[in-house]
C-alpha positions in Angstrom: -13.5 25.9 85.3 -12.6 27.6 82.0 -14.5 25.7 79.1 -13.0 26.9 75.9 -14.8 25.8 72.6 -13.6 26.4 69.1 -15.8 25.8 65.9 -14.6 23.7 63.1 -11.0 23.4 64.2 -8.8 20.7 62.9 -5.2 19.8 63.8 -3.4 22.2 61.2 -1.6 24.2 64.0 1.7 24.1 65.7 0.5 22.6 69.0 -0.1 19.3 67.0 3.0 19.7 64.8 1.8 21.8 61.9 4.6 24.4 61.5 2.9 26.9 59.2 0.3 27.9 61.8 2.1 28.9 65.1 -0.2 28.7 68.1 1.9 29.6 71.1 -1.2 30.1 73.3 -2.8 26.8 72.7 0.8 25.6 73.2 0.7 27.1 76.7 -2.3 25.1 77.4 -0.8 21.8 76.3 2.3 22.7 78.5 -0.1 23.0 81.4 -2.0 19.8 80.8 -2.5 16.7 78.7 -2.9 17.1 74.8 -5.0 14.2 73.5 -3.9 13.1 70.1 -6.7 10.8 69.4 -9.9 12.4 70.6 -13.0 11.9 68.5 -16.4 13.7 68.4 -19.5 11.6 68.4 -20.9 13.4 65.4 -19.1 15.8 63.1 -21.8 18.4 62.8 -22.3 21.3 65.3 -25.5 20.6 67.1 -25.3 16.8 67.4 -21.7 17.1 68.5 -22.3 19.8 71.1 -25.5 18.3 72.4 -23.7 15.0 73.0 -20.8 16.6 74.7 -23.0 18.7 77.0 -25.4 15.9 77.9 -22.9 13.0 78.1 -25.2 11.1 75.8 -24.6 9.6 72.3 -26.5 10.9 69.3 -28.5 7.7 69.1 -29.7 8.5 72.6 -30.3 12.3 72.3 -32.0 11.7 68.9 -30.3 15.0 67.6 -28.9 14.4 64.1 -29.4 17.8 62.5 -29.3 21.5 63.4 -32.9 22.1 64.4 -34.0 19.7 67.0 -33.4 20.6 70.6 -32.5 17.8 72.9 -35.1 18.9 75.6 -37.9 18.0 73.1 -36.8 14.4 73.7 -35.1 14.5 77.1 -36.7 17.4 79.1 -35.2 16.5 82.4 -31.6 15.8 81.3 -28.8 17.5 83.5 -26.3 19.0 81.4 -22.6 19.5 82.3 -23.0 23.1 83.3 -26.1 22.3 85.1 -24.1 19.6 87.0 -21.7 22.4 88.0 -24.5 24.7 89.1 -25.9 21.9 91.3 -22.5 21.8 93.0 -22.5 25.5 93.9 -20.7 26.8 90.7 -21.7 30.0 88.9 -22.3 29.0 85.2 -22.2 31.3 82.3 -21.5 31.1 78.6 -20.2 33.7 76.3 -20.9 32.9 72.5 -21.3 29.4 71.1 -21.4 26.4 73.3 -24.5 24.8 71.9 -25.4 25.3 68.4 -25.8 28.6 66.6 -26.3 29.0 63.0 -22.8 30.5 62.3 -22.8 33.3 61.0 -26.5 33.7 60.6 -27.4 33.6 64.4 -24.4 35.4 65.7 -26.0 37.9 68.4 -28.7 35.6 69.2 -29.4 32.7 71.6 -29.2 30.2 68.8 -30.3 26.8 69.9 -29.2 27.5 73.4 -30.4 25.7 76.5 -31.5 28.3 79.2 -31.3 25.8 82.2 -27.6 25.4 81.6 -26.7 28.8 82.5 -27.0 31.4 85.3 -26.0 34.0 82.6 -25.6 34.2 78.9 -23.8 36.7 76.6 -24.3 36.8 72.9 -21.5 38.8 71.4 -21.8 40.4 67.9 -18.8 42.1 66.1 -18.1 43.9 62.9 -17.5 40.6 61.1 -21.2 40.1 61.3 -22.6 43.6 61.3 -20.4 45.2 58.6 -18.1 42.9 56.7 -20.0 39.9 55.3 -20.9 41.9 52.0 -17.1 42.3 51.5 -16.4 38.5 51.4 -14.5 36.7 48.6 -16.7 33.6 47.8 -15.5 30.7 46.0 -18.8 28.7 46.4 -21.5 31.4 45.8 -24.1 28.7 45.5 -23.7 27.8 49.1 -25.1 29.6 52.1 -22.5 31.6 54.2 -22.6 28.8 56.9 -20.9 26.5 54.5 -19.5 28.7 51.8 -15.7 28.8 51.2 -15.4 32.6 51.8 -13.1 34.9 53.4 -12.3 38.5 54.2 -9.1 40.0 55.6 -10.6 42.7 58.0 -8.8 46.2 58.8 -10.7 46.1 62.3 -9.1 45.4 65.6 -9.3 42.0 67.3 -11.6 43.4 70.0 -14.1 44.6 67.4 -14.5 41.1 66.0 -17.1 38.7 67.5 -14.4 36.4 69.0 -12.5 39.3 70.3 -15.7 40.3 72.3 -16.0 36.8 73.4 -12.7 36.9 75.0 -13.3 40.4 76.5 -16.7 39.3 78.1 -15.1 36.2 79.6 -12.3 38.2 81.1 -14.9 40.5 82.6 -16.8 37.7 84.2 -13.5 36.1 85.5 -12.9 39.4 87.1 -16.3 39.6 88.7 -16.4 36.0 89.8 -12.8 35.5 90.9 -13.9 34.9 94.5 -16.4 32.1 93.8 -16.5 28.7 92.0 -17.3 29.4 88.2 -17.9 27.5 85.1 -17.3 29.9 82.2 -17.8 28.7 78.7 -15.9 30.7 76.1 -17.6 29.8 72.8 -15.5 31.0 69.9 -17.0 31.1 66.5 -13.7 30.6 64.5 -12.4 29.1 62.5 -15.8 28.4 61.1 -16.6 30.0 57.9 -16.8 32.7 56.6 -13.2 33.3 57.5 -13.1 36.8 58.6 -10.2 37.9 60.7 -7.9 40.9 61.2 -5.6 41.2 58.1 -2.4 40.9 60.2 -3.3 37.3 60.8 -3.4 36.7 56.9 -0.1 38.4 56.6 1.3 35.8 59.1 0.5 32.9 56.7 3.2 32.5 53.9 1.5 31.4 50.7 4.8 30.3 49.4 5.2 27.7 51.9 1.8 26.2 51.7 0.9 23.0 49.8 -2.3 21.5 48.6 -3.5 18.4 50.2 -2.9 15.5 47.7 -6.0 14.4 45.9 -6.9 12.4 42.8 -10.4 11.8 41.5 -10.3 8.0 42.0 -10.1 8.6 45.7 -13.9 9.2 45.6 -14.4 5.5 45.0 -12.3 4.2 47.8 -15.4 4.0 50.2 -19.2 3.6 49.7 -20.8 6.6 48.1 -22.4 7.5 51.5 -18.9 8.2 52.8 -18.6 11.4 50.8 -20.1 14.8 51.6 -18.4 17.2 49.1 -19.5 16.7 45.6 -18.1 17.5 43.1 -14.6 17.0 44.8 -13.3 20.3 46.3 -16.6 21.8 45.2 -14.9 22.4 41.9 -12.3 24.9 43.1 -9.1 25.5 41.3 -5.9 24.8 43.1 -5.2 28.5 43.6 -8.6 28.9 45.2 -8.0 26.0 47.4 -4.7 27.5 48.6 -6.3 30.8 49.3 -9.1 29.1 51.3 -6.5 27.2 53.3 -4.7 30.5 54.1 -7.8 32.1 55.3 -8.6 29.1 57.5 -5.3 29.2 59.0 -5.5 33.1 59.5 -8.6 32.6 61.7 -6.8 29.8 63.7 -4.1 32.4 64.6 -6.7 34.9 65.4 -8.4 32.2 67.7 -5.1 31.5 69.4 -4.5 35.2 70.2 -7.9 35.3 71.9 -7.2 32.3 73.9 -3.9 34.0 75.0 -5.9 36.9 76.3 -7.9 34.4 78.5 -4.6 32.8 79.8 -3.1 36.1 80.5 -6.1 37.1 82.5 -6.2 33.9 84.4 -2.6 34.5 85.4 -3.1 38.2 86.3 -6.1 37.3 88.5 -4.0 34.7 90.2 -6.5 31.9 89.1 -4.0 29.6 87.6 -3.6 27.3 90.6 -7.3 26.6 91.0 -8.7 26.8 87.6 -9.1 23.7 85.3 -9.2 24.4 81.5 -10.8 22.4 78.9 -10.2 23.1 75.4 -12.0 21.3 72.4 -13.4 21.8 69.0 -16.8 20.3 68.1 -15.3 18.3 65.4 -12.4 18.4 62.8 -12.4 20.1 59.4 -11.4 18.8 56.0 -9.3 21.0 53.6 -9.4 18.6 50.6 -8.7 15.2 52.0 -10.5 12.7 49.6 -11.6 15.8 47.9 -13.8 16.8 50.9 -14.3 20.1 52.8 -15.8 20.9 56.0 -17.1 18.0 58.1 -20.0 15.5 57.9 -17.9 12.5 57.2 -16.4 9.8 59.4 -13.0 10.1 57.6 -10.2 10.9 60.2 -9.8 14.8 59.6 -13.5 15.1 60.3 -14.1 13.0 63.1 -10.8 13.7 65.0 -10.7 16.9 66.9 -8.2 18.7 69.1 -8.7 18.4 72.9 -6.5 19.6 75.8 -7.3 19.3 79.6 -5.1 21.5 81.6 -4.6 23.4 84.9 -6.0 22.4 88.4 -6.2 18.7 88.9 -4.1 17.6 86.1 -0.9 15.9 87.1 0.9 14.8 83.9 1.5 18.3 82.6 3.0 18.9 79.2 2.4 15.2 78.2 0.8 13.8 75.1 -1.8 11.0 75.2 -2.1 8.7 72.4 -5.1 6.8 73.7 -8.3 6.7 71.8 -11.0 8.9 73.5 -14.3 10.4 72.8 -16.3 13.5 73.5 -18.6 11.5 75.8 -15.8 11.3 78.2 -15.5 15.0 78.8 -18.5 15.1 81.2 -17.5 12.4 83.6 -13.8 13.7 83.4 -14.6 17.3 84.5 -17.0 16.1 87.1 -14.4 13.8 88.8 -11.4 16.3 88.3 -13.4 19.1 89.9 -14.6 16.8 92.8 -18.3 17.3 92.1 -20.9 15.2 93.6 -23.9 13.2 92.3 -23.1 13.1 88.7 -25.9 11.7 86.6 -25.9 7.8 86.5 -26.6 7.6 82.7 -23.4 9.1 81.4 -22.1 7.1 78.5 -18.4 8.1 78.7 -15.6 7.2 81.1 -13.5 9.5 83.2 -10.2 10.4 81.6 -8.6 11.2 85.0 -6.3 8.1 85.0 -5.0 9.4 81.6 -4.6 12.9 83.1 -2.4 11.2 85.9 -0.6 9.0 83.4 -1.2 9.3 79.7 0.2 5.9 78.9 -2.1 4.2 81.4 -3.9 1.0 80.3 -7.0 1.9 78.2 -8.9 -0.1 75.8 -11.9 2.0 74.9 -12.7 2.8 71.2 -14.4 5.9 70.1 -17.6 6.0 68.1 -18.5 8.6 65.5 -21.5 8.8 63.2 -23.2 10.8 60.5 -26.5 10.5 58.8 -27.4 10.7 55.0 -30.9 11.3 53.5 -31.6 9.1 50.6 -34.9 9.6 48.6 -37.0 7.4 50.9 -34.6 6.2 53.4 -32.3 7.3 56.1 -28.6 6.0 55.8 -26.7 6.1 59.1 -22.9 5.7 59.0 -21.4 4.5 62.2 -17.7 4.3 62.8 -15.6 2.7 65.5 -11.9 4.0 66.0 -9.3 2.0 68.0 -5.8 3.1 68.3 -4.9 1.2 65.1 -8.0 0.7 63.2 -11.2 2.4 61.9 -14.2 0.3 61.0 -17.3 2.1 59.4 -20.6 0.6 58.4 -23.4 2.3 56.4 -26.9 1.3 57.3 -25.5 -1.5 59.4 -23.2 -2.7 56.7 -26.0 -3.1 54.0 -25.0 0.0 52.2 -21.2 -0.7 52.4 -18.3 -0.8 54.8 -14.9 0.5 55.5 -11.8 -0.7 57.2 -8.4 1.4 57.5 -5.2 0.4 59.1 -3.5 3.8 60.1 0.1 2.8 60.8 0.4 1.5 57.1 -2.3 3.8 55.7 -2.6 7.2 57.5 -4.5 8.8 54.6 -7.1 6.1 54.4 -6.3 5.3 50.8 -6.9 1.5 51.0 -10.3 0.2 52.1 -9.7 -3.2 53.7 -13.2 -4.1 54.1 -13.5 -6.4 51.1 -10.1 -8.1 51.8 -10.7 -11.7 52.7 -7.4 -11.6 54.9 -9.0 -9.0 57.1 -12.5 -10.6 57.4 -12.0 -11.8 60.9 -10.7 -8.5 62.1 -13.6 -6.7 60.3 -16.1 -9.1 62.0 -14.6 -8.5 65.3 -14.6 -4.8 65.0 -18.1 -4.7 63.7 -19.4 -6.9 66.6 -17.8 -4.5 69.0 -19.2 -1.4 67.3 -22.7 -2.9 67.4 -22.4 -3.9 71.1 -21.6 -0.4 72.1 -24.3 1.0 69.8 -27.0 -1.0 71.4 -26.2 0.5 74.8 -26.5 3.9 73.3 -29.9 3.6 71.7 -29.1 2.3 68.3 -32.0 0.0 67.0 -29.9 -2.1 64.7 
């Protein structure tokens, strides 16, 4: 099992139809498996999302809503995904970021890791962390480096960067453990800010072909105020700064793709392709100006939707695309079943996607639930969102602080909030009821 995680990756690359950012290696994965077009994280923020994925439990169950709480403080005996593999005789190791790390602050440390999840851990640290942070161009200097729009085109080689070291160390472990069952977590740190990558990848992004994501100030009033994370819109950046930021983000995707290519080349060289399942995912999406928003922490589509590909051993429908709505809670039961593991925990809240790996058009009627949390002066405001193949319904504080309803075939950019439209009242009530029913099974108090 090769378990590849990206950090803050959206769908702006060629495997998902974005021609400016060619990703031949992620494309190789898609050709060997199923590319999910409607995969959604449970919480578009690093620690809540990764905790949920690795435990198979929703954020309202884990009670992890921010970047400091460790899930074992609340659930000390939970069996994580990699522990489940260990219990079935697998060697489990991670290199880099699988659980939350402060990125870039905690690079080279354990971060918010979970020791029982691994037989071995490796904490890489490269020149991007040790030498190059002082050289950044920063368009938002009032923000910490973990959320600043900042970049640097590095003269260093791929293998000198933290993500290059991630790939090298995973390859070393593949070579060492090729004769036994393994679960290897390749936790890449890009394309999370700050966007530091070798300069050759910046050179591959043509500024002349790039276009700003459309935005007008009135868009900040489409949804309830709680729906927005970035204020002021685009953090006040000029159009030129936004284009430079997008270019840097794309350069780090190209760098990431190259490192994934190294892993796939090693899998082929070591003759592991026929018996290795590969799961590729990002903890959430990333906004580059949609609705004036940057980063994540919204339940708009570009934030909650995330790339996901499952490929290799056990996958029958290779090279196919699945348009069914799935969520990251489904990853745990899927990999357990796909790899033939025994005694999966009985409290997992997702569903196995194996039927969709056999036939991506198979009947499927499960929505995806995403959520975020806002802190008002004296109150917590939770935003819960339900996504079906056609609609998204979102409620803030159970609907008391506002609602949203979008119809994607007619409104893919979420420009018309139908929640107040009398003609859609019945649909809204139906979606809200469905959302509340699911949430109550996952620990929501209502």
